[in-house]
DSSP file (Angstrom, degrees, kcal/mol; ACC not computed):
  #  RESIDUE AA STRUCTURE BP1 BP2  ACC     N-H-->O    O-->H-N    N-H-->O    O-->H-N    TCO  KAPPA ALPHA  PHI   PSI    X-CA   Y-CA   Z-CA
    1    1 A M              0   0    0      0, 0.0     2,-0.3     0, 0.0     0, 0.0   0.000 360.0 360.0 360.0 130.2   35.2   24.3  -33.8
    2    2 A S        -     0   0    0      2,-0.1     0, 0.0     1,-0.1     0, 0.0  -0.782 360.0-150.6-103.0 144.3   34.4   23.3  -30.2
    3    3 A I  S    S+     0   0    0     -2,-0.3     2,-0.6     2,-0.1    -1,-0.1   0.533  77.6  92.4 -87.3  -5.9   37.0   22.5  -27.6
    4    4 A I  S    S-     0   0    0      4,-0.0    -2,-0.1     3,-0.0     2,-0.0  -0.777  74.9-138.8 -88.3 123.5   34.5   20.2  -25.9
    5    5 A T     >  -     0   0    0     -2,-0.6     4,-2.4     1,-0.1     5,-0.2  -0.300  21.9-109.7 -76.6 166.0   34.8   16.7  -27.1
    6    6 A T  H  > S+     0   0    0      1,-0.2     4,-2.4     2,-0.2     5,-0.2   0.897 121.2  50.3 -61.1 -41.0   31.9   14.4  -27.9
    7    7 A Q  H  > S+     0   0    0      2,-0.2     4,-2.7     1,-0.2    -1,-0.2   0.902 109.5  50.1 -66.4 -41.0   32.7   12.3  -24.9
    8    8 A E  H  > S+     0   0    0      2,-0.2     4,-2.4     1,-0.2    -2,-0.2   0.903 110.7  50.6 -62.9 -40.4   32.9   15.4  -22.6
    9    9 A H  H  X S+     0   0    0     -4,-2.4     4,-2.4     2,-0.2    -2,-0.2   0.932 111.0  47.9 -62.5 -45.9   29.5   16.5  -24.0
   10   10 A L  H  X S+     0   0    0     -4,-2.4     4,-2.6     1,-0.2    -2,-0.2   0.916 110.4  52.3 -61.1 -43.2   28.0   13.1  -23.3
   11   11 A D  H  X S+     0   0    0     -4,-2.7     4,-2.5     1,-0.2    -1,-0.2   0.903 109.8  49.2 -59.5 -41.5   29.5   13.1  -19.8
   12   12 A N  H  X S+     0   0    0     -4,-2.4     4,-2.5     2,-0.2    -1,-0.2   0.899 110.8  49.7 -65.4 -40.5   27.9   16.5  -19.1
   13   13 A L  H  X S+     0   0    0     -4,-2.4     4,-2.4     2,-0.2    -2,-0.2   0.916 111.8  48.6 -62.7 -42.8   24.6   15.3  -20.4
   14   14 A V  H  X S+     0   0    0     -4,-2.6     4,-2.5     2,-0.2    -2,-0.2   0.907 111.2  49.7 -65.7 -42.1   24.8   12.3  -18.1
   15   15 A T  H  X S+     0   0    0     -4,-2.5     4,-2.2     1,-0.2    -1,-0.2   0.927 112.0  48.3 -61.4 -44.6   25.7   14.4  -15.1
   16   16 A A  H  X S+     0   0    0     -4,-2.5     4,-2.0     1,-0.2    -2,-0.2   0.894 110.9  51.7 -62.6 -39.1   22.8   16.7  -15.8
   17   17 A A  H  X S+     0   0    0     -4,-2.4     4,-2.7     2,-0.2    -2,-0.2   0.908 107.8  51.3 -65.2 -42.1   20.5   13.7  -16.2
   18   18 A L  H  X S+     0   0    0     -4,-2.5     4,-2.3     1,-0.2    -1,-0.2   0.923 109.6  50.5 -60.9 -43.4   21.6   12.3  -12.9
   19   19 A H  H  X S+     0   0    0     -4,-2.2     4,-2.2     1,-0.2    -1,-0.2   0.892 110.9  49.3 -62.1 -38.9   20.9   15.6  -11.2
   20   20 A R  H  X S+     0   0    0     -4,-2.0     4,-3.0     2,-0.2     5,-0.2   0.915 108.5  52.7 -66.2 -42.6   17.4   15.7  -12.7
   21   21 A E  H  X S+     0   0    0     -4,-2.7     4,-2.2     1,-0.2    -2,-0.2   0.922 112.2  45.6 -58.8 -43.8   16.7   12.2  -11.6
   22   22 A L  H  X S+     0   0    0     -4,-2.3     4,-2.4     2,-0.2    -1,-0.2   0.879 112.4  51.4 -67.1 -37.4   17.6   13.1   -8.0
   23   23 A E  H  X S+     0   0    0     -4,-2.2     4,-2.5     2,-0.2    -2,-0.2   0.920 109.8  48.7 -64.8 -44.6   15.6   16.3   -8.3
   24   24 A I  H  X S+     0   0    0     -4,-3.0     4,-2.1     1,-0.2    -2,-0.2   0.910 111.6  50.7 -61.1 -42.8   12.5   14.4   -9.5
   25   25 A Y  H  X S+     0   0    0     -4,-2.2     4,-2.1    -5,-0.2    -2,-0.2   0.915 109.4  50.2 -60.7 -45.1   13.0   12.0   -6.7
   26   26 A Q  H  X S+     0   0    0     -4,-2.4     4,-2.2     1,-0.2    -2,-0.2   0.903 108.8  51.9 -63.4 -41.4   13.2   14.8   -4.1
   27   27 A Y  H  X S+     0   0    0     -4,-2.5     4,-2.7     1,-0.2    -1,-0.2   0.912 108.2  52.4 -58.9 -41.0   10.0   16.4   -5.5
   28   28 A Q  H  X S+     0   0    0     -4,-2.1     4,-2.9     2,-0.2    -2,-0.2   0.884 105.8  53.5 -65.0 -38.0    8.3   13.0   -5.1
   29   29 A I  H  X S+     0   0    0     -4,-2.1     4,-2.5     2,-0.2    -1,-0.2   0.941 111.5  46.4 -58.7 -46.0    9.4   12.8   -1.4
   30   30 A N  H  X S+     0   0    0     -4,-2.2     4,-2.8     2,-0.2    -2,-0.2   0.914 111.8  50.6 -63.1 -43.3    7.9   16.2   -0.9
   31   31 A V  H  X S+     0   0    0     -4,-2.7     4,-2.5     2,-0.2    -2,-0.2   0.944 111.7  47.9 -59.3 -48.5    4.7   15.3   -2.7
   32   32 A D  H  X S+     0   0    0     -4,-2.9     4,-2.2     1,-0.2    -2,-0.2   0.909 112.9  48.5 -60.2 -43.3    4.3   12.1   -0.6
   33   33 A N  H  X S+     0   0    0     -4,-2.5     4,-2.7    -5,-0.2    -1,-0.2   0.925 111.5  49.0 -63.4 -44.7    4.9   14.0    2.6
   34   34 A Y  H  X S+     0   0    0     -4,-2.8     4,-2.7     1,-0.2    -2,-0.2   0.903 110.4  51.0 -63.2 -40.8    2.4   16.7    1.7
   35   35 A V  H  X S+     0   0    0     -4,-2.5     4,-1.5    -5,-0.2    -1,-0.2   0.926 112.7  46.3 -62.2 -44.4   -0.2   14.1    0.8
   36   36 A M  H  X S+     0   0    0     -4,-2.2     4,-0.6     1,-0.2    -2,-0.2   0.911 113.4  48.5 -64.7 -41.9    0.3   12.3    4.2
   37   37 A M  H >< S+     0   0    0     -4,-2.7     3,-1.2     1,-0.2     4,-0.3   0.895 108.1  54.5 -66.3 -39.3    0.2   15.5    6.1
   38   38 A L  H >< S+     0   0    0     -4,-2.7     3,-1.4     1,-0.3    -1,-0.2   0.848 100.6  60.6 -62.6 -32.9   -3.0   16.6    4.4
   39   39 A A  H 3< S+     0   0    0     -4,-1.5    -1,-0.3     1,-0.3    -2,-0.2   0.723 103.1  52.6 -66.0 -19.6   -4.6   13.3    5.4
   40   40 A M  T << S+     0   0    0     -3,-1.2    -1,-0.3    -4,-0.6    -2,-0.2   0.448 102.4  73.6 -93.4  -2.3   -4.0   14.4    9.0
   41   41 A L  S <  S-     0   0    0     -3,-1.4    35,-0.1    -4,-0.3    34,-0.0  -0.642  95.9 -75.0-111.2 167.0   -5.7   17.8    8.6
   42   42 A P        -     0   0    0      0, 0.0     2,-0.2     0, 0.0    -1,-0.1  -0.222  43.0-151.2 -61.6 148.1   -9.3   18.8    8.2
   43   43 A E        +     0   0    0     -4,-0.1    36,-0.0     2,-0.1    33,-0.0  -0.615  52.5  30.2-106.3 172.3  -11.1   18.2    5.0
   44   44 A G  S    S-     0   0    0     -2,-0.2     2,-0.0     2,-0.0     0, 0.0  -0.170  98.8 -22.0  79.2-169.5  -14.0   20.2    3.5
   45   45 A E  S    S-     0   0    0      1,-0.1     3,-0.1     0, 0.0    -2,-0.1  -0.296  73.8 -90.8 -76.3 158.5  -14.9   23.8    3.8
   46   46 A W        -     0   0    0      1,-0.1     2,-0.2     2,-0.1    -1,-0.1  -0.393  52.4 -95.7 -61.4 143.6  -13.9   26.1    6.6
   47   47 A P    >>  -     0   0    0      0, 0.0     3,-2.0     0, 0.0     4,-0.9  -0.468  33.2-128.2 -60.7 132.8  -16.3   26.2    9.5
   48   48 A A  G >4 S+     0   0    0      1,-0.3     3,-0.8     2,-0.2     4,-0.4   0.855 106.8  56.4 -54.7 -39.1  -18.6   29.2    8.9
   49   49 A E  G 34 S+     0   0    0      1,-0.2    -1,-0.3     2,-0.1     3,-0.1   0.638 114.1  39.9 -71.7 -11.8  -17.9   30.7   12.3
   50   50 A L  G X4 S+     0   0    0     -3,-2.0     3,-2.2     1,-0.1    -1,-0.2   0.411  83.3 101.3-112.9  -1.7  -14.2   30.7   11.7
   51   51 A E  G X< S+     0   0    0     -4,-0.9     3,-1.7    -3,-0.8     4,-0.2   0.826  74.6  63.0 -54.3 -36.0  -14.2   31.9    8.1
   52   52 A N  G 3  S+     0   0    0     -4,-0.4     3,-0.3     1,-0.3    -1,-0.3   0.675  99.7  55.7 -65.2 -16.2  -13.3   35.4    9.1
   53   53 A Y  G X  S+     0   0    0     -3,-2.2     3,-1.1     1,-0.2    -1,-0.3   0.277  70.9 112.2 -99.7  10.4  -10.0   34.2   10.5
   54   54 A R  T <  S+     0   0    0     -3,-1.7    -1,-0.2     1,-0.3    -2,-0.1   0.864  92.8  24.0 -52.2 -42.2   -8.8   32.5    7.2
   55   55 A A  T 3  S+     0   0    0     -3,-0.3    -1,-0.3    -4,-0.2     2,-0.2   0.295  99.4 117.0-107.7   7.9   -6.0   35.0    6.7
   56   56 A A    <   -     0   0    0     -3,-1.1     2,-0.2     1,-0.1    -3,-0.1  -0.508  61.6-128.8 -81.3 143.4   -5.6   36.0   10.4
   57   57 A S    >>  -     0   0    0     -2,-0.2     3,-0.8     1,-0.1     4,-0.6  -0.589  24.7-116.7 -81.3 154.3   -2.4   35.4   12.3
   58   58 A V  G >4 S+     0   0    0      1,-0.3     3,-1.1    -2,-0.2    -1,-0.1   0.892 115.6  56.7 -57.5 -39.7   -2.8   33.7   15.6
   59   59 A E  G 34 S+     0   0    0      1,-0.2    -1,-0.3    -3,-0.0    -3,-0.0   0.788 105.4  50.9 -64.3 -27.9   -1.4   36.8   17.3
   60   60 A S  G <4 S+     0   0    0     -3,-0.8    -1,-0.2     2,-0.1    -2,-0.2   0.530  85.3 106.7 -90.0  -5.3   -4.1   39.0   15.8
   61   61 A M  S << S-     0   0    0     -3,-1.1     9,-0.0    -4,-0.6    -8,-0.0  -0.495  82.0 -99.2 -76.2 142.9   -7.0   36.9   16.8
   62   62 A P    >   -     0   0    0      0, 0.0     3,-1.8     0, 0.0    -1,-0.1  -0.219  24.7-122.3 -59.3 148.6   -9.2   38.2   19.7
   63   63 A T  T 3  S+     0   0    0      1,-0.3    -2,-0.1    -3,-0.1    -3,-0.0   0.648 108.5  71.5 -67.3 -13.6   -8.5   36.8   23.1
   64   64 A T  T 3  S+     0   0    0      2,-0.1     2,-0.4     0, 0.0    -1,-0.3   0.620  75.1  97.8 -77.6 -11.8  -12.1   35.7   23.2
   65   65 A V  S <  S-     0   0    0     -3,-1.8    -4,-0.0     1,-0.1     5,-0.0  -0.646  82.0-118.8 -78.8 129.9  -11.4   33.0   20.6
   66   66 A S     >  -     0   0    0     -2,-0.4     4,-2.4     1,-0.1     5,-0.2  -0.224  14.6-117.0 -68.0 156.5  -10.9   29.7   22.4
   67   67 A D  H  > S+     0   0    0      1,-0.2     4,-2.4     2,-0.2     5,-0.2   0.866 117.3  55.9 -59.4 -36.3   -7.6   27.8   22.1
   68   68 A E  H  > S+     0   0    0      2,-0.2     4,-2.1     1,-0.2    -1,-0.2   0.913 108.7  45.8 -63.6 -43.0   -9.5   25.0   20.4
   69   69 A D  H  > S+     0   0    0      2,-0.2     4,-2.7     1,-0.2    -2,-0.2   0.876 110.6  53.5 -68.5 -36.5  -10.8   27.4   17.7
   70   70 A I  H  X S+     0   0    0     -4,-2.4     4,-2.7     2,-0.2    -2,-0.2   0.919 109.2  49.1 -62.7 -41.8   -7.4   28.9   17.3
   71   71 A Q  H  X S+     0   0    0     -4,-2.4     4,-2.5     2,-0.2    -2,-0.2   0.904 110.6  50.7 -63.3 -40.2   -6.0   25.4   16.8
   72   72 A T  H  X S+     0   0    0     -4,-2.1     4,-2.4     2,-0.2    -2,-0.2   0.923 110.8  48.3 -63.3 -44.3   -8.8   24.7   14.2
   73   73 A V  H  X S+     0   0    0     -4,-2.7     4,-2.8     1,-0.2     5,-0.2   0.935 111.8  50.3 -60.0 -46.4   -7.9   27.9   12.4
   74   74 A S  H  X S+     0   0    0     -4,-2.7     4,-2.6     1,-0.2    -2,-0.2   0.903 110.1  50.1 -59.3 -42.9   -4.3   27.0   12.4
   75   75 A D  H  X S+     0   0    0     -4,-2.5     4,-2.5     2,-0.2    -1,-0.2   0.917 112.5  46.0 -63.2 -44.1   -5.0   23.5   11.0
   76   76 A Y  H  X S+     0   0    0     -4,-2.4     4,-2.5     2,-0.2    -2,-0.2   0.901 113.1  50.0 -67.3 -39.7   -7.2   24.9    8.2
   77   77 A Q  H  X S+     0   0    0     -4,-2.8     4,-2.3     2,-0.2    -2,-0.2   0.926 112.7  46.9 -62.5 -43.6   -4.6   27.5    7.4
   78   78 A Y  H  X S+     0   0    0     -4,-2.6     4,-2.9    -5,-0.2    -2,-0.2   0.906 110.9  52.2 -64.9 -41.6   -1.8   24.9    7.3
   79   79 A R  H  X S+     0   0    0     -4,-2.5     4,-2.3     2,-0.2    -2,-0.2   0.932 110.3  48.3 -58.2 -46.7   -4.0   22.6    5.2
   80   80 A D  H  X S+     0   0    0     -4,-2.5     4,-1.6     1,-0.2    -2,-0.2   0.900 112.5  48.8 -62.6 -40.6   -4.6   25.4    2.7
   81   81 A R  H  X S+     0   0    0     -4,-2.3     4,-2.5     1,-0.2    -2,-0.2   0.921 110.3  50.9 -64.9 -44.0   -0.9   26.2    2.6
   82   82 A L  H  X S+     0   0    0     -4,-2.9     4,-3.0     1,-0.2     5,-0.2   0.873 105.2  56.8 -62.5 -37.0    0.0   22.5    2.0
   83   83 A R  H  X S+     0   0    0     -4,-2.3     4,-2.0     1,-0.2    -1,-0.2   0.917 109.9  45.3 -60.0 -42.1   -2.5   22.3   -0.8
   84   84 A G  H  X S+     0   0    0     -4,-1.6     4,-2.4     2,-0.2    -2,-0.2   0.911 113.3  49.2 -66.8 -42.5   -0.6   25.2   -2.5
   85   85 A L  H  X S+     0   0    0     -4,-2.5     4,-2.8     2,-0.2    -2,-0.2   0.894 109.7  52.3 -63.4 -39.6    2.7   23.6   -1.8
   86   86 A L  H  X S+     0   0    0     -4,-3.0     4,-2.2     2,-0.2    -1,-0.2   0.924 109.9  48.4 -62.0 -45.0    1.6   20.3   -3.2
   87   87 A R  H  X S+     0   0    0     -4,-2.0     4,-2.2    -5,-0.2    -2,-0.2   0.924 113.0  48.3 -61.2 -44.7    0.4   21.9   -6.4
   88   88 A T  H  X S+     0   0    0     -4,-2.4     4,-2.8     2,-0.2     5,-0.2   0.914 109.6  51.8 -63.7 -44.2    3.7   23.7   -6.7
   89   89 A E  H  X S+     0   0    0     -4,-2.8     4,-2.6     1,-0.2    -1,-0.2   0.915 110.9  48.3 -59.3 -43.3    5.8   20.6   -6.1
   90   90 A R  H  X S+     0   0    0     -4,-2.2     4,-2.1     2,-0.2    -1,-0.2   0.901 112.2  48.6 -65.6 -40.5    3.9   18.7   -8.8
   91   91 A L  H  X S+     0   0    0     -4,-2.2     4,-1.7     2,-0.2    -2,-0.2   0.936 114.3  45.3 -64.2 -45.9    4.3   21.5  -11.3
   92   92 A E  H  X S+     0   0    0     -4,-2.8     4,-2.2     1,-0.2    -2,-0.2   0.883 110.9  53.7 -66.0 -38.4    8.0   21.8  -10.6
   93   93 A Q  H  X S+     0   0    0     -4,-2.6     4,-2.4    -5,-0.2    -1,-0.2   0.909 106.7  52.6 -61.5 -41.2    8.4   18.0  -10.7
   94   94 A N  H  X S+     0   0    0     -4,-2.1     4,-1.9     2,-0.2    -1,-0.2   0.864 107.1  52.1 -63.8 -35.7    6.8   18.0  -14.2
   95   95 A K  H  X S+     0   0    0     -4,-1.7     4,-2.0     2,-0.2    -1,-0.2   0.926 110.4  48.4 -63.8 -43.7    9.2   20.7  -15.4
   96   96 A S  H  X S+     0   0    0     -4,-2.2     4,-2.8     1,-0.2    -2,-0.2   0.876 108.3  54.3 -64.3 -37.4   12.1   18.5  -14.2
   97   97 A I  H  X S+     0   0    0     -4,-2.4     4,-2.7     2,-0.2    -1,-0.2   0.897 106.9  51.7 -62.9 -40.1   10.6   15.5  -15.9
   98   98 A R  H  X S+     0   0    0     -4,-1.9     4,-2.0     2,-0.2    -2,-0.2   0.920 111.7  45.9 -63.4 -43.2   10.5   17.4  -19.2
   99   99 A V  H  X S+     0   0    0     -4,-2.0     4,-2.3     2,-0.2    -2,-0.2   0.932 113.1  50.2 -64.6 -44.7   14.1   18.4  -18.9
  100  100 A R  H  X S+     0   0    0     -4,-2.8     4,-2.4     1,-0.2    -2,-0.2   0.910 109.3  51.6 -58.8 -42.8   15.1   14.8  -18.0
  101  101 A D  H  X S+     0   0    0     -4,-2.7     4,-1.8     1,-0.2    -1,-0.2   0.871 108.4  51.1 -64.3 -36.6   13.1   13.5  -21.0
  102  102 A A  H  X S+     0   0    0     -4,-2.0     4,-1.8     2,-0.2    -1,-0.2   0.892 110.2  49.9 -65.8 -39.1   15.0   15.9  -23.3
  103  103 A L  H  X S+     0   0    0     -4,-2.3     4,-2.6     2,-0.2     5,-0.3   0.886 106.0  56.9 -65.3 -38.3   18.2   14.6  -21.8
  104  104 A K  H  X S+     0   0    0     -4,-2.4     4,-2.8     1,-0.2    -2,-0.2   0.916 106.6  49.4 -57.7 -44.0   17.1   11.0  -22.4
  105  105 A V  H  < S+     0   0    0     -4,-1.8    -1,-0.2     1,-0.2    -2,-0.2   0.917 113.2  46.3 -62.7 -43.0   16.6   11.8  -26.1
  106  106 A Q  H  < S+     0   0    0     -4,-1.8    -2,-0.2     1,-0.2    -1,-0.2   0.864 115.7  45.2 -69.0 -35.9   20.1   13.4  -26.4
  107  107 A I  H  < S-     0   0    0     -4,-2.6     3,-0.4     1,-0.2    -2,-0.2   0.886 100.0-159.8 -77.0 -39.5   21.8   10.6  -24.5
  108  108 A G    ><  -     0   0    0     -4,-2.8     3,-1.8    -5,-0.3    -1,-0.2  -0.525  44.2 -20.7  96.9-161.0   20.1    7.8  -26.3
  109  109 A T  T 3  S+     0   0    0      1,-0.3     3,-0.3    -2,-0.2     4,-0.2   0.668 127.0  62.1 -66.8 -18.8   19.4    4.1  -25.6
  110  110 A D  T 3> S+     0   0    0     -3,-0.4     4,-3.0     1,-0.2     5,-0.3   0.291  70.7 115.0 -87.8  11.4   22.2    3.8  -23.1
  111  111 A Y  H <> S+     0   0    0     -3,-1.8     4,-2.8     1,-0.2     5,-0.3   0.907  74.9  43.5 -48.1 -57.5   20.6    6.4  -20.8
  112  112 A T  H  > S+     0   0    0     -3,-0.3     4,-2.4     1,-0.2    -1,-0.2   0.909 116.6  46.5 -61.1 -44.9   19.8    4.1  -17.9
  113  113 A A  H  > S+     0   0    0     -4,-0.2     4,-2.3     2,-0.2    -1,-0.2   0.919 115.4  45.9 -64.9 -43.6   23.2    2.3  -17.9
  114  114 A L  H  X S+     0   0    0     -4,-3.0     4,-2.1     2,-0.2    -2,-0.2   0.919 115.2  45.2 -67.6 -43.7   25.1    5.6  -18.2
  115  115 A V  H  X S+     0   0    0     -4,-2.8     4,-2.3    -5,-0.3    -2,-0.2   0.903 113.7  50.4 -68.0 -40.0   23.2    7.4  -15.5
  116  116 A S  H  X S+     0   0    0     -4,-2.4     4,-2.8    -5,-0.3    -2,-0.2   0.911 110.8  49.1 -62.2 -42.6   23.4    4.4  -13.2
  117  117 A A  H  X S+     0   0    0     -4,-2.3     4,-2.5     2,-0.2    -2,-0.2   0.891 110.5  50.7 -64.1 -39.0   27.1    4.2  -13.7
  118  118 A K  H  X S+     0   0    0     -4,-2.1     4,-1.8     2,-0.2    -2,-0.2   0.909 112.0  47.8 -64.9 -41.5   27.5    7.9  -13.0
  119  119 A K  H  X S+     0   0    0     -4,-2.3     4,-1.9     2,-0.2    -2,-0.2   0.940 112.8  47.8 -63.1 -48.0   25.5    7.5   -9.8
  120  120 A D  H  X S+     0   0    0     -4,-2.8     4,-1.3     1,-0.2    -2,-0.2   0.884 110.4  52.0 -62.0 -39.7   27.6    4.5   -8.8
  121  121 A A  H  X S+     0   0    0     -4,-2.5     4,-0.6     1,-0.2    -1,-0.2   0.864 109.8  50.4 -65.6 -35.5   30.8    6.3   -9.5
  122  122 A G  H  < S+     0   0    0     -4,-1.8     3,-0.4     1,-0.2    -2,-0.2   0.850 111.6  46.0 -70.9 -34.6   29.7    9.2   -7.4
  123  123 A T  H  < S+     0   0    0     -4,-1.9    -1,-0.2     1,-0.2    -2,-0.2   0.681 105.5  61.7 -81.3 -17.7   28.8    7.0   -4.4
  124  124 A A  H  <        0   0    0     -4,-1.3    -1,-0.2     1,-0.2    -2,-0.2   0.671 360.0 360.0 -80.3 -16.6   32.0    5.1   -4.6
  125  125 A Q     <        0   0    0     -4,-0.6    -1,-0.2    -3,-0.4    -2,-0.1   0.477 360.0 360.0 -81.2 360.0   34.1    8.2   -4.0
């Protein structure tokens, strides 16, 4: 015998679904930002003459390296980091989508109406 009523269980599922919807949305914001930022960074392979600095910190680079080359290294490093972050965001978003989809099945055909009402009730407070 459970002390949680059917209605309480449904309310908990709807609350969890709303949180997942917001989480998926936040991941999409990050994905969109990363895609835009990547469009502003270099494409293609690292310049051969700078390849040795792929993992170097700016502080560890020789003083003979020009500021322009340091900026180029920084841009390529940032691009590489963003590519990894973009991949991670998409993977995590897909996990959230799976959980949300499982919640949809449990909530049933009233999913959209119930989650929307929960959202509206939260913003009205």
